[in-house]
Biotite code that builds the C-alpha atoms (Angstrom):
import biotite.structure as struc

atoms = struc.array([
    struc.Atom([12.305, -18.370, 20.747], chain_id="A", res_id=1, res_name="MET", atom_name="CA", element="C"),
    struc.Atom([12.002, -18.530, 24.546], chain_id="A", res_id=2, res_name="GLN", atom_name="CA", element="C"),
    struc.Atom([13.585, -15.056, 24.968], chain_id="A", res_id=3, res_name="ASN", atom_name="CA", element="C"),
    struc.Atom([10.994, -13.409, 22.747], chain_id="A", res_id=4, res_name="ASN", atom_name="CA", element="C"),
    struc.Atom([8.548, -11.062, 24.371], chain_id="A", res_id=5, res_name="THR", atom_name="CA", element="C"),
    struc.Atom([4.865, -11.180, 23.505], chain_id="A", res_id=6, res_name="LEU", atom_name="CA", element="C"),
    struc.Atom([5.393, -7.894, 21.637], chain_id="A", res_id=7, res_name="GLY", atom_name="CA", element="C"),
    struc.Atom([8.158, -9.386, 19.487], chain_id="A", res_id=8, res_name="SER", atom_name="CA", element="C"),
    struc.Atom([6.016, -12.453, 18.748], chain_id="A", res_id=9, res_name="LEU", atom_name="CA", element="C"),
    struc.Atom([3.147, -10.181, 17.652], chain_id="A", res_id=10, res_name="ILE", atom_name="CA", element="C"),
    struc.Atom([5.543, -8.221, 15.446], chain_id="A", res_id=11, res_name="TRP", atom_name="CA", element="C"),
    struc.Atom([6.895, -11.419, 13.863], chain_id="A", res_id=12, res_name="LEU", atom_name="CA", element="C"),
    struc.Atom([3.351, -12.677, 13.231], chain_id="A", res_id=13, res_name="ARG", atom_name="CA", element="C"),
    struc.Atom([2.391, -9.347, 11.634], chain_id="A", res_id=14, res_name="LEU", atom_name="CA", element="C"),
    struc.Atom([5.493, -9.438, 9.423], chain_id="A", res_id=15, res_name="MET", atom_name="CA", element="C"),
    struc.Atom([4.732, -12.993, 8.294], chain_id="A", res_id=16, res_name="ARG", atom_name="CA", element="C"),
    struc.Atom([1.098, -12.147, 7.602], chain_id="A", res_id=17, res_name="PHE", atom_name="CA", element="C"),
    struc.Atom([2.048, -8.997, 5.673], chain_id="A", res_id=18, res_name="THR", atom_name="CA", element="C"),
    struc.Atom([4.603, -10.894, 3.591], chain_id="A", res_id=19, res_name="ASN", atom_name="CA", element="C"),
    struc.Atom([2.178, -13.744, 2.855], chain_id="A", res_id=20, res_name="GLN", atom_name="CA", element="C"),
    struc.Atom([-0.655, -11.313, 2.093], chain_id="A", res_id=21, res_name="SER", atom_name="CA", element="C"),
    struc.Atom([1.564, -9.352, -0.325], chain_id="A", res_id=22, res_name="ASN", atom_name="CA", element="C"),
    struc.Atom([2.631, -12.543, -2.100], chain_id="A", res_id=23, res_name="GLN", atom_name="CA", element="C"),
    struc.Atom([-0.981, -13.663, -2.437], chain_id="A", res_id=24, res_name="MET", atom_name="CA", element="C"),
    struc.Atom([-2.039, -10.184, -3.598], chain_id="A", res_id=25, res_name="SER", atom_name="CA", element="C"),
    struc.Atom([0.713, -10.158, -6.210], chain_id="A", res_id=26, res_name="ASN", atom_name="CA", element="C"),
    struc.Atom([-0.640, -13.445, -7.532], chain_id="A", res_id=27, res_name="GLU", atom_name="CA", element="C"),
    struc.Atom([-4.244, -12.188, -7.366], chain_id="A", res_id=28, res_name="PHE", atom_name="CA", element="C"),
    struc.Atom([-3.440, -8.872, -9.103], chain_id="A", res_id=29, res_name="LEU", atom_name="CA", element="C"),
    struc.Atom([-1.703, -10.620, -12.034], chain_id="A", res_id=30, res_name="LYS", atom_name="CA", element="C"),
    struc.Atom([-5.129, -10.849, -13.663], chain_id="A", res_id=31, res_name="GLN", atom_name="CA", element="C"),
    struc.Atom([-5.034, -7.034, -13.910], chain_id="A", res_id=32, res_name="PHE", atom_name="CA", element="C"),
    struc.Atom([-1.338, -6.913, -14.935], chain_id="A", res_id=33, res_name="ASP", atom_name="CA", element="C"),
    struc.Atom([-0.471, -5.174, -11.647], chain_id="A", res_id=34, res_name="LEU", atom_name="CA", element="C"),
    struc.Atom([1.728, -5.891, -8.651], chain_id="A", res_id=35, res_name="THR", atom_name="CA", element="C"),
    struc.Atom([0.730, -5.049, -5.085], chain_id="A", res_id=36, res_name="THR", atom_name="CA", element="C"),
    struc.Atom([3.206, -2.139, -5.085], chain_id="A", res_id=37, res_name="ALA", atom_name="CA", element="C"),
    struc.Atom([1.851, -0.783, -8.390], chain_id="A", res_id=38, res_name="GLN", atom_name="CA", element="C"),
    struc.Atom([-1.716, -1.101, -7.110], chain_id="A", res_id=39, res_name="PHE", atom_name="CA", element="C"),
    struc.Atom([-0.772, 0.812, -3.953], chain_id="A", res_id=40, res_name="ASP", atom_name="CA", element="C"),
    struc.Atom([0.970, 3.553, -5.952], chain_id="A", res_id=41, res_name="VAL", atom_name="CA", element="C"),
    struc.Atom([-1.945, 3.931, -8.375], chain_id="A", res_id=42, res_name="LEU", atom_name="CA", element="C"),
    struc.Atom([-4.444, 4.049, -5.499], chain_id="A", res_id=43, res_name="MET", atom_name="CA", element="C"),
    struc.Atom([-2.424, 6.729, -3.685], chain_id="A", res_id=44, res_name="GLN", atom_name="CA", element="C"),
    struc.Atom([-2.213, 8.790, -6.873], chain_id="A", res_id=45, res_name="ILE", atom_name="CA", element="C"),
    struc.Atom([-5.967, 8.348, -7.377], chain_id="A", res_id=46, res_name="ARG", atom_name="CA", element="C"),
    struc.Atom([-6.722, 9.685, -3.899], chain_id="A", res_id=47, res_name="VAL", atom_name="CA", element="C"),
    struc.Atom([-4.211, 12.572, -3.794], chain_id="A", res_id=48, res_name="TYR", atom_name="CA", element="C"),
    struc.Atom([-3.707, 13.568, -7.451], chain_id="A", res_id=49, res_name="GLN", atom_name="CA", element="C"),
    struc.Atom([-2.108, 15.643, -8.656], chain_id="A", res_id=50, res_name="PRO", atom_name="CA", element="C"),
    struc.Atom([0.857, 15.063, -6.364], chain_id="A", res_id=51, res_name="LEU", atom_name="CA", element="C"),
    struc.Atom([4.624, 15.197, -6.523], chain_id="A", res_id=52, res_name="THR", atom_name="CA", element="C"),
    struc.Atom([6.935, 12.199, -6.542], chain_id="A", res_id=53, res_name="GLN", atom_name="CA", element="C"),
    struc.Atom([8.266, 13.170, -3.104], chain_id="A", res_id=54, res_name="MET", atom_name="CA", element="C"),
    struc.Atom([4.779, 13.278, -1.556], chain_id="A", res_id=55, res_name="VAL", atom_name="CA", element="C"),
    struc.Atom([3.924, 9.977, -3.232], chain_id="A", res_id=56, res_name="LEU", atom_name="CA", element="C"),
    struc.Atom([7.086, 8.313, -1.898], chain_id="A", res_id=57, res_name="ALA", atom_name="CA", element="C"),
    struc.Atom([6.060, 9.290, 1.659], chain_id="A", res_id=58, res_name="GLU", atom_name="CA", element="C"),
    struc.Atom([2.676, 7.583, 1.227], chain_id="A", res_id=59, res_name="LYS", atom_name="CA", element="C"),
    struc.Atom([3.794, 4.215, -0.161], chain_id="A", res_id=60, res_name="VAL", atom_name="CA", element="C"),
    struc.Atom([6.144, 1.441, 0.895], chain_id="A", res_id=61, res_name="THR", atom_name="CA", element="C"),
    struc.Atom([8.518, 1.903, -2.048], chain_id="A", res_id=62, res_name="VAL", atom_name="CA", element="C"),
    struc.Atom([11.967, 3.518, -1.795], chain_id="A", res_id=63, res_name="THR", atom_name="CA", element="C"),
    struc.Atom([12.709, 6.809, -3.599], chain_id="A", res_id=64, res_name="GLN", atom_name="CA", element="C"),
    struc.Atom([14.784, 4.932, -6.197], chain_id="A", res_id=65, res_name="GLY", atom_name="CA", element="C"),
    struc.Atom([12.130, 2.264, -6.532], chain_id="A", res_id=66, res_name="GLY", atom_name="CA", element="C"),
    struc.Atom([9.397, 4.858, -6.985], chain_id="A", res_id=67, res_name="ILE", atom_name="CA", element="C"),
    struc.Atom([11.349, 6.492, -9.835], chain_id="A", res_id=68, res_name="SER", atom_name="CA", element="C"),
    struc.Atom([11.639, 3.191, -11.705], chain_id="A", res_id=69, res_name="ARG", atom_name="CA", element="C"),
    struc.Atom([8.021, 2.286, -11.018], chain_id="A", res_id=70, res_name="MET", atom_name="CA", element="C"),
    struc.Atom([6.727, 5.657, -12.209], chain_id="A", res_id=71, res_name="LEU", atom_name="CA", element="C"),
    struc.Atom([8.769, 5.352, -15.415], chain_id="A", res_id=72, res_name="ALA", atom_name="CA", element="C"),
    struc.Atom([7.207, 1.907, -15.977], chain_id="A", res_id=73, res_name="ARG", atom_name="CA", element="C"),
    struc.Atom([3.683, 3.137, -15.186], chain_id="A", res_id=74, res_name="LEU", atom_name="CA", element="C"),
    struc.Atom([4.174, 6.099, -17.514], chain_id="A", res_id=75, res_name="GLU", atom_name="CA", element="C"),
    struc.Atom([5.430, 3.833, -20.331], chain_id="A", res_id=76, res_name="ASN", atom_name="CA", element="C"),
    struc.Atom([2.394, 1.577, -19.834], chain_id="A", res_id=77, res_name="GLU", atom_name="CA", element="C"),
    struc.Atom([0.066, 4.579, -20.081], chain_id="A", res_id=78, res_name="GLY", atom_name="CA", element="C"),
    struc.Atom([-1.190, 4.541, -16.473], chain_id="A", res_id=79, res_name="TYR", atom_name="CA", element="C"),
    struc.Atom([0.158, 7.924, -15.360], chain_id="A", res_id=80, res_name="ILE", atom_name="CA", element="C"),
    struc.Atom([1.142, 11.298, -16.767], chain_id="A", res_id=81, res_name="VAL", atom_name="CA", element="C"),
    struc.Atom([3.747, 13.618, -15.322], chain_id="A", res_id=82, res_name="ARG", atom_name="CA", element="C"),
    struc.Atom([3.334, 17.344, -15.915], chain_id="A", res_id=83, res_name="LYS", atom_name="CA", element="C"),
    struc.Atom([5.962, 19.995, -15.331], chain_id="A", res_id=84, res_name="GLN", atom_name="CA", element="C"),
    struc.Atom([4.567, 23.183, -13.797], chain_id="A", res_id=85, res_name="ASP", atom_name="CA", element="C"),
    struc.Atom([7.422, 25.632, -13.293], chain_id="A", res_id=86, res_name="TRP", atom_name="CA", element="C"),
    struc.Atom([9.757, 23.771, -10.891], chain_id="A", res_id=87, res_name="LYS", atom_name="CA", element="C"),
    struc.Atom([7.232, 21.185, -9.772], chain_id="A", res_id=88, res_name="THR", atom_name="CA", element="C"),
    struc.Atom([6.457, 17.948, -11.590], chain_id="A", res_id=89, res_name="LYS", atom_name="CA", element="C"),
    struc.Atom([3.095, 16.441, -10.676], chain_id="A", res_id=90, res_name="THR", atom_name="CA", element="C"),
    struc.Atom([1.715, 12.963, -11.268], chain_id="A", res_id=91, res_name="ILE", atom_name="CA", element="C"),
    struc.Atom([-1.851, 12.106, -12.268], chain_id="A", res_id=92, res_name="SER", atom_name="CA", element="C"),
    struc.Atom([-3.670, 9.009, -13.485], chain_id="A", res_id=93, res_name="LEU", atom_name="CA", element="C"),
    struc.Atom([-4.746, 8.465, -17.062], chain_id="A", res_id=94, res_name="THR", atom_name="CA", element="C"),
    struc.Atom([-8.173, 7.220, -18.118], chain_id="A", res_id=95, res_name="GLU", atom_name="CA", element="C"),
    struc.Atom([-6.567, 3.806, -18.672], chain_id="A", res_id=96, res_name="LYS", atom_name="CA", element="C"),
    struc.Atom([-5.478, 3.670, -15.004], chain_id="A", res_id=97, res_name="ALA", atom_name="CA", element="C"),
    struc.Atom([-8.868, 4.871, -13.766], chain_id="A", res_id=98, res_name="GLU", atom_name="CA", element="C"),
    struc.Atom([-10.567, 2.137, -15.812], chain_id="A", res_id=99, res_name="ALA", atom_name="CA", element="C"),
    struc.Atom([-8.321, -0.670, -14.501], chain_id="A", res_id=100, res_name="ILE", atom_name="CA", element="C"),
    struc.Atom([-8.701, 0.562, -10.900], chain_id="A", res_id=101, res_name="LEU", atom_name="CA", element="C"),
    struc.Atom([-12.490, 0.642, -11.269], chain_id="A", res_id=102, res_name="ASP", atom_name="CA", element="C"),
    struc.Atom([-12.261, -3.093, -11.956], chain_id="A", res_id=103, res_name="ILE", atom_name="CA", element="C"),
    struc.Atom([-9.272, -4.103, -9.790], chain_id="A", res_id=104, res_name="ALA", atom_name="CA", element="C"),
    struc.Atom([-10.091, -2.159, -6.615], chain_id="A", res_id=105, res_name="MET", atom_name="CA", element="C"),
    struc.Atom([-13.360, -3.906, -5.656], chain_id="A", res_id=106, res_name="PRO", atom_name="CA", element="C"),
    struc.Atom([-11.814, -7.306, -6.418], chain_id="A", res_id=107, res_name="SER", atom_name="CA", element="C"),
    struc.Atom([-8.647, -6.596, -4.427], chain_id="A", res_id=108, res_name="GLN", atom_name="CA", element="C"),
    struc.Atom([-10.603, -5.186, -1.477], chain_id="A", res_id=109, res_name="LEU", atom_name="CA", element="C"),
    struc.Atom([-12.879, -8.239, -1.423], chain_id="A", res_id=110, res_name="ALA", atom_name="CA", element="C"),
    struc.Atom([-9.832, -10.520, -1.610], chain_id="A", res_id=111, res_name="PHE", atom_name="CA", element="C"),
    struc.Atom([-8.087, -8.759, 1.297], chain_id="A", res_id=112, res_name="GLN", atom_name="CA", element="C"),
    struc.Atom([-11.290, -8.449, 3.333], chain_id="A", res_id=113, res_name="THR", atom_name="CA", element="C"),
    struc.Atom([-11.791, -12.212, 3.115], chain_id="A", res_id=114, res_name="SER", atom_name="CA", element="C"),
    struc.Atom([-8.633, -12.767, 5.208], chain_id="A", res_id=115, res_name="PHE", atom_name="CA", element="C"),
    struc.Atom([-10.465, -11.185, 8.132], chain_id="A", res_id=116, res_name="PHE", atom_name="CA", element="C"),
    struc.Atom([-14.125, -11.943, 7.489], chain_id="A", res_id=117, res_name="GLU", atom_name="CA", element="C"),
    struc.Atom([-13.441, -15.671, 7.059], chain_id="A", res_id=118, res_name="ASP", atom_name="CA", element="C"),
    struc.Atom([-11.922, -15.898, 10.555], chain_id="A", res_id=119, res_name="VAL", atom_name="CA", element="C"),
    struc.Atom([-13.123, -12.990, 12.707], chain_id="A", res_id=120, res_name="LEU", atom_name="CA", element="C"),
    struc.Atom([-16.633, -11.842, 13.556], chain_id="A", res_id=121, res_name="ASN", atom_name="CA", element="C"),
    struc.Atom([-17.509, -8.152, 13.227], chain_id="A", res_id=122, res_name="GLU", atom_name="CA", element="C"),
    struc.Atom([-16.719, -7.290, 16.863], chain_id="A", res_id=123, res_name="ASP", atom_name="CA", element="C"),
    struc.Atom([-13.316, -9.000, 16.618], chain_id="A", res_id=124, res_name="GLU", atom_name="CA", element="C"),
    struc.Atom([-12.565, -7.107, 13.407], chain_id="A", res_id=125, res_name="GLN", atom_name="CA", element="C"),
    struc.Atom([-13.481, -3.794, 15.080], chain_id="A", res_id=126, res_name="LYS", atom_name="CA", element="C"),
    struc.Atom([-11.282, -4.639, 18.070], chain_id="A", res_id=127, res_name="THR", atom_name="CA", element="C"),
    struc.Atom([-8.345, -5.603, 15.843], chain_id="A", res_id=128, res_name="LEU", atom_name="CA", element="C"),
    struc.Atom([-8.758, -2.416, 13.801], chain_id="A", res_id=129, res_name="TYR", atom_name="CA", element="C"),
    struc.Atom([-8.892, -0.287, 16.948], chain_id="A", res_id=130, res_name="SER", atom_name="CA", element="C"),
    struc.Atom([-5.788, -1.940, 18.419], chain_id="A", res_id=131, res_name="LEU", atom_name="CA", element="C"),
    struc.Atom([-3.807, -1.684, 15.168], chain_id="A", res_id=132, res_name="MET", atom_name="CA", element="C"),
    struc.Atom([-4.800, 1.982, 14.834], chain_id="A", res_id=133, res_name="THR", atom_name="CA", element="C"),
    struc.Atom([-3.546, 2.709, 18.366], chain_id="A", res_id=134, res_name="ARG", atom_name="CA", element="C"),
    struc.Atom([-0.260, 0.920, 17.714], chain_id="A", res_id=135, res_name="ILE", atom_name="CA", element="C"),
    struc.Atom([0.202, 2.682, 14.379], chain_id="A", res_id=136, res_name="HIS", atom_name="CA", element="C"),
    struc.Atom([-0.440, 6.141, 15.869], chain_id="A", res_id=137, res_name="LYS", atom_name="CA", element="C"),
    struc.Atom([1.978, 5.422, 18.716], chain_id="A", res_id=138, res_name="HIS", atom_name="CA", element="C"),
    struc.Atom([4.649, 4.220, 16.288], chain_id="A", res_id=139, res_name="SER", atom_name="CA", element="C"),
    struc.Atom([4.369, 7.462, 14.310], chain_id="A", res_id=140, res_name="GLN", atom_name="CA", element="C"),
    struc.Atom([5.249, 9.464, 17.442], chain_id="A", res_id=141, res_name="LYS", atom_name="CA", element="C"),
    struc.Atom([8.047, 7.162, 18.629], chain_id="A", res_id=142, res_name="LYS", atom_name="CA", element="C"),
    struc.Atom([11.608, 8.352, 18.129], chain_id="A", res_id=143, res_name="LYS", atom_name="CA", element="C"),
    struc.Atom([14.369, 6.008, 17.042], chain_id="A", res_id=144, res_name="LEU", atom_name="CA", element="C"),
    struc.Atom([17.263, 5.583, 19.518], chain_id="A", res_id=145, res_name="PRO", atom_name="CA", element="C"),
    struc.Atom([19.660, 7.362, 17.142], chain_id="A", res_id=146, res_name="SER", atom_name="CA", element="C"),
    struc.Atom([17.471, 10.474, 16.856], chain_id="A", res_id=147, res_name="GLU", atom_name="CA", element="C"),
])
């Protein structure tokens, strides 16, 4: 570990936190019969509906193959509908999905918020948010070495 830079240590810490947070969220969301990935997909659909599968895949952390399987599952469970309009197939939420999100979203947000509010004061949270926003924006502009 002595060859690690501060940047790599921050990255490792973020990865560990994200992994742990996702595991805890998966456990927390079981009460709503959802996984963290399903919750994310349903929330993205809620915000941007109707949208195509390709647009949805760009907004979530699920692979194109994974999104196909997940959407089939969500459709079978009655959470989404897919409509064909000429060559474009769009995805929208059903009333069942809207109802579960009305209950699950405030609970999940409170659960996730507690990770920060239990440890950081408001100024520290604002600073962390500002720093993470800067890093995220920079990462979106950065080119990979192979590009």
